[in-house]
C-alpha positions in Angstrom: 11.0 -14.6 7.6 8.1 -14.1 9.9 9.7 -11.7 12.5 8.3 -8.4 11.0 5.5 -6.8 12.9 3.9 -3.7 11.3 2.4 -2.6 14.6 5.7 -0.7 15.2 5.4 1.3 12.1 1.7 1.8 11.6 0.7 5.3 10.5 4.3 6.4 9.7 5.3 8.5 6.6 5.5 5.3 4.4 2.0 4.3 5.5 0.8 7.8 4.6 2.4 7.6 1.1 1.1 4.0 0.5 -2.4 4.5 1.8 -3.1 7.8 0.1 -1.9 6.3 -3.2 -4.3 3.3 -2.5 -7.1 5.7 -1.7 -6.7 7.4 -5.1 -6.6 4.0 -6.8 -9.8 2.9 -5.1 -11.5 6.2 -6.0 -10.6 5.4 -9.6 -12.1 1.9 -9.4 -15.2 3.2 -7.9 -15.9 5.8 -10.7 -17.3 2.9 -12.7 -20.3 0.8 -11.7 -18.7 -2.4 -12.6 -17.4 -4.6 -9.7 -13.7 -4.9 -8.9 -11.4 -7.4 -7.2 -8.7 -6.5 -4.7 -5.8 -8.8 -3.8 -3.0 -8.3 -1.3 0.1 -10.4 -0.8 1.1 -9.3 2.7 -1.9 -8.1 4.6 -0.7 -7.9 8.2 -3.6 -7.6 10.7 -5.4 -4.9 8.9 -6.0 -2.7 12.0 -3.6 -1.3 14.5 -4.1 0.1 18.0 -1.9 3.3 18.3 -2.1 3.0 22.0 -0.3 -0.4 22.0 3.1 -1.2 23.3 4.4 -1.5 19.7 3.1 1.7 18.4 4.1 3.7 21.5 7.5 2.2 21.5 8.5 3.7 18.2 6.0 6.6 18.1 6.4 6.7 14.3 2.8 7.6 13.7 3.4 11.0 15.4 5.7 12.1 12.6 3.3 10.7 10.1 -0.5 10.4 10.1 -0.7 12.5 13.4 0.6 15.5 11.5 -2.4 15.4 9.1 -4.9 14.8 11.8 -7.3 17.7 12.6 -6.1 19.8 9.6 -8.1 21.0 6.6 -7.0 18.7 3.8 -7.7 18.0 0.1 -10.7 15.6 -0.6 -8.6 12.4 -1.0 -6.7 13.1 2.2 -9.9 13.8 4.0 -11.3 10.5 2.8 -8.3 8.7 4.1 -8.6 10.5 7.5 -12.3 9.7 7.6 -11.5 6.0 7.3 -9.1 6.5 10.3 -11.8 8.3 12.3 -14.2 5.5 11.5 -12.1 2.8 13.0 -11.1 5.0 15.8 -14.8 5.7 16.5 -13.6 9.0 17.9 -12.2 12.4 17.0 -9.0 11.2 18.7 -6.4 9.3 16.7 -6.7 5.9 18.4 -6.5 3.2 15.7 -5.0 3.0 12.2 -6.5 1.0 9.3 -4.0 -1.0 7.3 -4.6 -1.3 3.6 -7.2 -4.3 4.1 -9.4 -2.2 6.3 -9.0 0.9 4.1 -10.0 -1.1 1.1 -12.9 -2.8 2.8 -14.3 0.5 3.9 -14.1 1.8 0.3 -15.5 -1.3 -1.3 -19.1 -1.8 -2.3 -21.2 -5.0 -1.9 -20.4 -6.0 -5.5 -16.7 -5.9 -5.0 -14.4 -8.7 -3.9 -11.4 -8.6 -1.6 -8.8 -11.4 -1.2 -6.1 -11.0 1.6 -3.1 -13.2 2.1 -1.1 -13.4 5.3 1.4 -16.0 6.3 2.3 -15.1 9.9 0.0 -17.1 12.2 -0.8 -14.5 14.7 -1.2 -11.7 12.2 -3.6 -13.9 10.1 -5.7 -14.7 13.2 -6.0 -11.0 14.1 -6.7 -10.1 10.4 -9.6 -12.7 10.3 -11.0 -11.1 13.5 -10.6 -7.6 12.2 -12.3 -8.5 8.8 -15.2 -10.5 10.2 -17.7 -7.6 9.7 -17.0 -7.3 5.9 -19.1 -10.0 4.0 -17.1 -9.5 0.8 -13.6 -10.1 2.3 -11.7 -13.5 2.1 -8.8 -14.0 4.4 -6.2 -16.7 3.5 -3.5 -17.9 5.9 -1.0 -18.8 3.2 2.0 -17.6 1.3 1.0 -14.3 -0.4 2.8 -14.9 -3.7 1.4 -18.5 -4.1 -2.0 -17.5 -2.8 -2.5 -14.5 -5.2 -1.2 -16.4 -8.2 -3.8 -19.2 -7.5 -6.5 -16.6 -7.9 -5.4 -14.9 -11.1 -7.1 -13.8 -13.1 -9.7 -12.9 -10.5 -13.4 -12.6 -10.9 -14.4 -9.8 -11.4 -11.6 -9.2 -13.7 -10.9 -5.5 -13.2 -9.1 -4.4 -10.1 -6.0 -4.0 -8.1 -3.1 -6.1 -6.6 -1.2 -4.6 -3.7 2.3 -6.1 -3.1 3.7 -5.0 0.2 6.4 -7.3 1.7 8.7 -6.3 4.6 11.9 -6.9 2.5 13.5 -8.4 5.5 15.9 -10.4 3.3 17.6 -9.0 0.1 16.3 -11.9 -2.0 12.8 -10.6 -1.7 13.6 -7.8 -4.2 14.2 -10.4 -6.9 11.2 -12.5 -5.7 8.9 -9.5 -6.1 10.2 -8.7 -9.5 9.7 -12.3 -10.6 6.2 -12.4 -9.1 5.1 -9.2 -10.8 6.1 -10.6 -14.3 4.1 -13.8 -13.6 1.1 -11.9 -12.2 0.9 -9.7 -15.3 1.1 -12.7 -17.6 -1.9 -14.1 -15.8 -3.8 -10.8 -15.4 -2.6 -8.3 -18.1 -5.4 -5.8 -17.5 -4.9 -5.7 -13.7 -3.5 -2.8 -11.9 -0.5 -3.6 -9.7 0.9 -1.4 -6.9 4.3 -2.3 -5.3 5.4 -0.7 -2.2 9.2 -0.7 -1.4 11.5 1.0 1.1 14.2 3.6 0.2 17.3 2.3 2.0 21.0 3.4 1.6 21.7 0.1 -0.2 19.2 1.1 -2.9 18.3 -2.5 -3.8 15.1 -1.2 -5.1 16.7 0.1 -8.3 17.7 -3.3 -9.5 14.2 -4.6 -8.7 12.6 -1.9 -10.7 14.8 -2.5 -13.7 14.0 -6.2 -13.6 10.3 -5.6 -13.3 10.3 -3.1 -16.3 12.3 -5.4 -18.5 9.8 -8.3 -18.2 6.5 -6.2 -18.4 4.5 -5.9 -21.7 3.6 -2.5 -23.1 1.9 -1.0 -20.1 2.3 2.3 -18.2 4.7 2.0 -15.2 4.8 5.0 -12.9 7.3 5.4 -10.0 6.4 7.6 -7.0 9.0 8.2 -4.3 8.3 10.0 -1.0 11.8 11.1 0.5 11.9 12.4 4.1 15.6 12.4 4.8 19.1 12.1 3.4 20.1 8.4 2.9 21.6 7.0 6.1 23.4 3.8 7.1 20.4 2.5 9.0 16.6 2.8 8.4 14.4 4.1 5.6 15.1 7.6 4.1 11.9 7.3 2.0 9.1 5.3 0.6 8.4 4.1 -3.0 5.2 3.1 -4.8 5.5 1.5 -8.3 2.3 1.6 -10.2 1.7 -0.7 -13.2 -1.3 0.0 -15.5 -2.2 3.2 -13.4 -5.5 4.9 -14.1 -5.6 7.7 -16.7 -4.0 11.0 -15.4 -3.0 9.3 -12.2 0.4 11.0 -12.3 -1.3 14.4 -12.3 -3.3 13.4 -9.2 -0.2 12.3 -7.3 1.7 15.4 -8.4 -0.9 17.7 -7.0 -1.5 15.7 -3.8 1.8 14.4 -2.5 4.1 17.4 -2.1 1.6 19.3 0.0 1.1 16.2 2.2 4.9 15.6 2.5 5.3 19.2 3.6 3.1 18.6 6.6 5.0 15.6 7.9 7.9 15.4 10.3 10.9 15.3 7.8 14.4 16.5 7.3 14.8 16.6 3.6 11.3 16.2 2.0 10.9 15.6 -1.7 8.1 13.9 -3.6 9.1 12.7 -7.2 7.3 11.1 -10.0 8.8 9.4 -13.1 7.4 7.2 -15.9 9.6 4.1 -16.2 7.5 3.0 -19.2 4.8 4.7 -21.0 1.7 2.9 -22.2 1.4 2.8 -26.0 
């Protein structure tokens, strides 16, 4: 399925949850001088114009990142907002960096970034948006197949982000199976899986399937709830973190409730739970 266009949703509450979590993961990788690898299965175009017809049609960013803009924030949130200011080249909220751009802005010259995108137009725009970053490789190919072909990566420490659109229900099982295979090939890698919270709650079986096949590693689940479950649309956002950094749960527990309280929400709740503890 190639109909999904993230431009309609750039900067919404789910992006805030996903990208603040990513910012913390990148900060942890950068604490050590050793290089790291970053891989992403569904990269999109990497940079979004918030004045575009897509963004303006839904206006989802207004209830998300726009609520944080111009406010005094904790350090990690300020780092995230600084990346947005850098791509906007203004004190106005003009553009939004997807995870590829956010990662590239946090990367050092020694780090390596591998981005997969199957949609032809999105891949073309991704290549254009990443052209200024010498350490970024853009691959127009299936994200699952492409990432597996590069595992284990060199450098061997790093992070894999899995962020599909879940347009079809079979994708939940596909993600679960892919995570199991990825961990077999790269057991010391960190994996972050974004998923939507929808009324059908298909994510629950996906999480159970993943945990069953994973080795003895820490598995942390972060959920960012903004409303009561409803028949249509997301009521929240989830991030599953495999092999998270030490004390990462404490960082999220301090950061996310305060961020969520600033957003345009009906029933805000930030939850954390360990699905599996590292030995």
